[in-house]
N, C-alpha and C positions, 0 to 999 in steps of 0.2 A: 471507565474504560472507554475509549474511541470506538465506534463501531468500523469494522472494515467491511470491504468488499466482499470477502470470504463471510462474515457474519450474516452480511443482508441475504445474499444468494443461500446459503444454508438455513436460515430461520423462515426464508422463501419456501424451502422444500420440506420443511416440517409443515409449514400450512397446508401445503398442496395433499400431503400424506393426510392430515389431521380431516380437511374437507372429504377426500375419498373416504376416509372410516366413517363419517357423519353419514354419508351417503348409503354406504353398505351396511351399517348397523341400522341406522335409524328410520332411513327412506324418507318419504315425504308426508307431513302431515294431510296437505291438500294440495291442489291444480295451482294455486298461487305460489306457495313455497316451491314446487317443481317448477314453475316458469321462472322465479327469481333467480333460482340455483344454476339452471341451465344459462341464463343471462350471464351470472358470474362464471360460469366456465368460458364463455366466449371473451370474456374480458380478460381472463387469465390466459387465455389463448394470446390475445392481441398482446399482452403484457410480454409474453415470451417470446413472440416474435418480434417485437419492436427491441428487448434487449438483445437477442441473437443477432440482429442485423446492426446493430450498433457496434458488437463486438467484429462483426465481419468485416464492417466498412463506415469508420466513425464519422469519416467526412461527408459520406453520402455522394461520394467522386463517381463511383461504380453502379449505381443504380440501374441505370438506364443500360448498361452494355451487358448486366446478366439478366438477359430475357429467358424466359422458361425455356428449357431444350426441348419440349414436346411431352408426350406422353407415355415415353418408353419407359422401362425398369429403372431402378436406382444403380445402375453399374457404373457411373462414371466414377472417376478419382478426383473430380474439383470439386471441393469444398464449399467454394461459394456458388458455384453453378447447383449444387446438390440443393442448397439452402434456398435459392431462389425458386428453384422448381418447387420445392416445399411451402414456401410462403405463398405462391401462385395457387398451389391445389387447395390450401385453405379458404381461399375466396374471401370477401371483404369480412372484417371483423369490427373495426371502429365504427365503420359507418354500413352495419349488415342489413338485409332485406328486412321489410317491416314482419315476416313471419317470423323472424328469430328474434326472440325475447330478450328484452334488456331488464336489468334489475332494477327494483325501486332504490331511492337515493337512501333510505333507510333501512334495506336489508342490510341483515350483518352475516356473513359466513367466511370462515377460513381463506377461501381462494380470494375473496377480496383484498386482506390482508397481505396475500401472496403476491399480487398485483402491485398492490402499493411498494411492497419491500424491492421487487424487480425495478420499479421506476426509479426510486431513490437508490439503488444500485447504480443503474445506468448514469443518473444524476453525479452521484458521487466520483465515478471515473472522468466524466465530461468538465468536471472542476479544475482538473490540471492540464486543460488545452484551452485555448483562445477561441475567437471567432475564426480566425485561420489556421487553426490547428497549431500555433504556436506553443513552445511548452513553456506552462506557467508554474512549474514546480519541479523537485529533483525527481520526483516520480513519473514524470512525463514521459520520459523515454521507457520506461516499462509498460505504461498504459498503450504507447503508441507502438509497443513492439508486436507485430501479427502475431510469431509465435506466443506469446503468452496468452494474447486474447483466444486463439484459439485452444489453447489449453483451457481457458476457462470457459469457453463454449461448450467442451466437452460434458461438461456438467449441466448446464444448462440444456443440452440435447436429451440427457438422462429424463430432467424434470417436465421437457415438452414431449418424450416418449410416455411418461407415466400420464400425464394429463390428457393425451389423444385418447389413451386406452381407458378412461373412468368412463366412457360413453356406453360400454355395456352397464356398469354399474348404473349410471344414472338411467337408461332404458329401462333395466328391471324394476329400479324403483318407482318409474312412472306407470309400469305397467298393474304395480301394484294398488295403484290409485284409480286405475281404470281410465287413463288419459288415452284417446283415439290413437291407434296406431299411425292414421294420416299425420297426425299433430308431432308426435314422436319421431317419424321419420323424416320429417321437414325440420324437427330442431336438430336431429342427429343423422345427419347423410353418412353415407359409407365412406370411411377415411383410409381404407386399408392402404391406397398408394400413400397419402401422407405419412401412416405410420411407418410403411417402409421405406421412405425418404428419411423420416426422422432416424431410424436405426442406423441408415448409412451415416447420416451427419454425424451421429455420435462415434461410429466405426472411424471415420476421417479425422476427427478432433482428438480422438483418445490418443495418439502416440506422442502430440504436445502437451500432454498434461504431465509431464516429469519432475517438473519442480514446483516451487513454492508460488509461481505465476503472479497472477492478480490478487490474492487472496489476503494479503496483509496491506495491500494499498487502503490508507485511509484519505476522509475527505481534505481537500487542498485548504483547510479553513482551520486556523490554529488557536482558539480560544484560550484561556489560562483559568484553570479551574482551581480557585483557592480555598484554603481551608483545611485540606488534607496535603499535607507536605511530600507524600508519596506519590500522589496523582498528578501535583502541581510540578513535581521535578520533571516528571515524563514529557507535561504539557510544556514545559520550557524548553525542554530538550528538544522535541520536535519543532518549535518555534525558531529555535536557533539551528538547525539544520536548514528550514527553509531559508532562513535569513544569510547563511554560509553558502547555500545555492545563489541566490541572487548576488552576492559579493562576485563571484566567480564569473559574473558576465563580461563580455569584450570590454566594455567600458568601465576602468577601474575607478573607485570614489577615493584611492590616493590616500589610505589611512593604513597605514602599519601598525596604530596602536589596537585595533580592532582583531588583528591577526594576533598580536602579542596577549590580547586579554583573552582570546579562545585557546590559545595555547597554554595558560595559566591554570585555565578551566579544566582541561582535558588533565593536566598535572594532577590538579585537587582532587578531581572526580576517582582518579585511578589508586590514589593515595587512601581517599576513605572508604572506596570499595574493598582495598587490601586490608585496611583496619577493619572493616566489619568482618572480616573472615579471619580475625585474631593474628595477621601479619603485621609483623613491627618495622615497615619500611624503612625504619633509622638503623636496624641490625643487617649487617654486611652479609650475614649468611642469606638473607631474604632478597639477595640482588638477580638470583636465578628464577623469581618467581614470575611469571607472564606481567602479573598488574603493577609489580613492583618497578620492573623493567619498561613498561610503557610510561608510569608515573615519570621516571627520570628521564625517557626519550622526551616527553612533551616539555620536561624542566629544562634540559639543554635546547630544545627550540626557544622556550621563551627567553632563556638569558641570549640567545642568539639575536632574535627578533628586537632586543631592548637597545641593540647598539644601533639600529637604522632609523633617519629622519625621513619624514614626508610629508607634504604640506597639507594633508587632509586630516580632518578631526575625526575621532571616534564615533561610530555609527549610536548614536544614543540610545534606540530601542534594544540594541544589542547588547550593549552595557547594561541595561536596567535587566535584561534576563539573565546575564552573566552574573551579576551580584545578587539575583534574587537567588539562582541557583546556588551560588557559593554560600548563603546565608542557610539555605535548606541543608545542604550538605553537612554543614557543621551543627545542626540541630538534629538530624536524625543519627549520627554519626560522629560525635565530638571525640576530636584527636587527642584532646588534653587527658581521656579517660586511658585505662589499660586495656590494650588491644586483647579481646577476647572472642574465640568463634561461636557465632549467633546459633540458637538451635533453630534450624530450618524447619522442624516440625510444627512450629508455630506458625499459622495462616499470615500472620501480620509481618512476620519476619522473612517468611518466604516474597510477600510482596514487596517489602524492602528492599532485599537482595536483589530481585527481579529487578525493581525500577534502577537500581545501581548498575548491575550489569547493563541493562538496556540503554543507560545514559552513557557506559563506557565505549560500548557498541556507536551510538549517534555520533560521539566525540571523534572517533576514528574515521568515520564519513567525513565529518567537516574537517578533519585533518588534511583529507584527500582533496577535497574541494578547496579548502585554504589555498593547498599549495598551488593549484592552478590561479587562484587570486594572486598570487605571490608571484608567478610566472607573468601574468599581465602587468603588475606593477614593475617588475623589472625591465622589462620591455618597454615602458613609458619614458624611461630615463629620468624619473620624477622622485627615486628615492637615493638617500644620501648616506653616507658613512662620515664620522668627525676623522679629522685629520690625526687627531691625536692617536687613535686605535690603529693607525695604519703601523704594520710591522715593518721590519728590517727587510723581508723577502719581498715583499709586496712593492717596497719603495725600488728596490735593485730592479723588479722584473716589468715596472710600470712608470714608463719616463713622466707621463702625464699626472700620476699622483706625488712622483716625487718633484714637479715642478711646482704642483700647489701645495706641499708641505713646505718648500723653501720660500714661497709666494707670501706665507703665511694665511692661506684660506684657510677658514675653520671647517669647511667639509667639501667634498666631492661627491660626484655621481658614483653608486658601488661599484665596484669593480666585477669585472667577470669572476675573478677567483673567490670574491666574498660571496656572491650570487650563489655560485655553485656549492659553498659550503651551507648555506640555509636549505638549498633545495635536497642536497643530501641527508641534512637531518629531518628534514620532511618524509623522504625516504626509509628513514630507519624506523620511523614511528611504524610504517605499514610494514616494514621486517620483523618487527616485535609482535603485531598484531593479526597479519594476515595468515600465517600458518595455521594458526590455532582457530577451530570452528569458533565463532560468537555464540556467546551463551544467549539463550531464547526460552523463555518461560513456556511450558509445554501447554498448547492451546488445541482447541476442536478445529480440523481443517474441513472446509467444505469437501475437498476429495476424500473424507475418511466418514462422511456423514453416512449415518444408520437411520432408516425408518424407526418411528417411535414403535418401542415396545409392545404396544397394544396392537401393532397391526403383524398379524399371523397369516401368512399367506395360505397355509395348508388349510386354515379353517374356513376358508372360501372358496376350495377347490370345487369344481363340480356346480357350483350354483349358477343360475342363469345371470 
């Protein structure tokens, strides 16, 4: 399973809670452990601040204009301004004063793991953007959407609030080790204003956290893990979606064969998925099933694209992935066997069905991208159709086509009516799949994250 942004920040939340539990339950063995823990505390705050600022301003274009508004209360409604005030109130963290401790390189603590995961989450999102913030993947538009980033910021703000409020637990643990109060006050100054700003930042970001947001964004690197056909199928589908996005660029690659092959894979995937559910797509009574209807829509598109001629050869890397995916489909759901419903109580079967339905969803997305690619090809005037396929209606309404037919030309540029027919077939795929919510395997989302079961707030009420 590929780690997502939601996985990383959710696991960072687990590490933050685990580190807090260690401090509250075990305290410190000696002053050295206390110093190292406080150092990790500040490293975690630095990671949270860095990640929050990336979500607010990935291009770092507004850093100068968002100057602190002063030392007034957190009553403003500007999320960016509140965040800037918060970050300024924390003071230097990466290069902090000499009296603030730094952890030893070999010191192991869950807060260190949380900081590493937050840095990895930032790097994951950054892989979708170029050095000038140009898109590098089909998910770049989602990453650059400020509403989605602010929705993600709501969870990060809650983690920041939790981290800031651990200072009381750290101070109590230091007191049990007879660390001088002067030293503790230097390590943990009053953060009441920062805590108020953090709560206000969470309030302003929470209304944007209504959907899936960035939680399912994966890194923009698509290795294929061979060995397990179910995992390999998912990896190849994601790589095909990335390739389809690249094909939809403004400059076409002049290959109609690639679009034909992808339509054929869409047909095959829906056929195999229907077969896995015990649906016989050859039976006329199954035509109302969504999977069968989608397979036939892809089949009509594949047959239609077979008539076109274009100068570009098929993309070799895409063809390799398509052939490998077809082979995997044949291996995990062979069509020559009688169709029967899989028992979904079996974990392996659930994984297989999840991969099949996920592949169907990805291929629907690929079809939308391919429609843009076809439109670009059509505007280039470099896709042709054989004159032998021209029917009487086309010849009667298009004098140029009729003249080419009479002159013995073997091909002509695709007519407007012929192109419109193909576009309509692409639209029909969306009409079959869009009204129905796509299948998604239930996973734990970052927004639904709960602290570990060991943490019981009532157990610590009234403690210093």
